[in-house]
C-alpha positions in Angstrom: -0.1 0.0 0.1 1.3 3.5 -0.8 0.2 6.7 1.0 0.4 10.1 -0.7 2.0 13.2 1.1 -0.5 15.7 0.9 1.8 18.5 1.4 4.2 17.5 -1.3 1.4 16.6 -3.6 1.3 18.8 -6.7 -2.3 17.8 -7.6 -1.4 16.6 -10.9 -4.0 13.5 -10.5 -1.4 11.3 -12.4 -1.7 8.8 -9.6 -5.5 8.8 -9.7 -5.7 7.5 -13.2 -3.0 4.5 -12.6 -4.2 3.3 -9.1 -5.0 -0.4 -10.0 -7.6 -0.6 -7.5 -9.1 3.0 -7.7 -8.2 4.0 -4.3 -6.9 7.4 -4.7 -9.3 10.4 -4.9 -8.8 14.2 -5.2 -9.9 15.7 -1.9 -13.3 17.0 -3.4 -14.1 13.6 -4.9 -13.4 11.5 -1.7 -16.8 9.7 -0.8 -18.0 10.6 2.6 -17.6 7.1 3.7 -13.8 6.9 3.0 -13.0 10.0 4.7 -11.5 8.1 7.7 -8.8 7.4 5.3 -7.6 11.0 5.3 -6.4 10.7 8.8 -4.7 7.4 8.3 -2.9 8.7 5.0 -1.8 11.8 6.7 -0.3 10.0 9.7 1.2 7.1 7.6 2.6 9.2 4.8 4.8 11.3 7.3 6.1 8.0 8.7 7.4 6.3 5.5 10.2 7.2 3.1 9.6 8.9 -0.1 9.8 6.8 -3.3 12.3 8.5 -5.6 12.3 5.8 -8.4 10.4 3.1 -10.2 11.1 -0.5 -9.6 9.9 -3.6 -11.4 6.4 -5.1 -10.5 6.4 -7.9 -8.1 6.2 -11.4 -9.8 2.4 -11.7 -8.7 1.3 -8.2 -10.1 0.1 -9.5 -13.5 -2.2 -12.0 -11.9 -3.6 -9.8 -9.5 -4.2 -7.1 -12.0 -5.9 -9.7 -14.0 -8.0 -10.7 -10.9 -8.9 -7.2 -10.2 -10.2 -6.6 -13.7 -7.3 -4.5 -15.0 
C-alpha cells in the first residue's frame, strides 16, 4: 500500500488514473464513507520514506491485476 504526502502532492492527478484498485481520490471527490482514510494517510505518509525511483512490479502483479479486472 502506498500513501500520498498531501503536503508534497502537486495535484497533477497522475496517480488517480494509474491506481490499480481505484483507491486514490482528489480531496473534493472522496466519498464520505471513506473520509476516515484521510487521517490514516496523513499519519502514515509522514512515517514512511519517499519513493524516488520506479522498481519492477512484483512477480504476482500481473495475476493480481487480472483478478481485479485491469
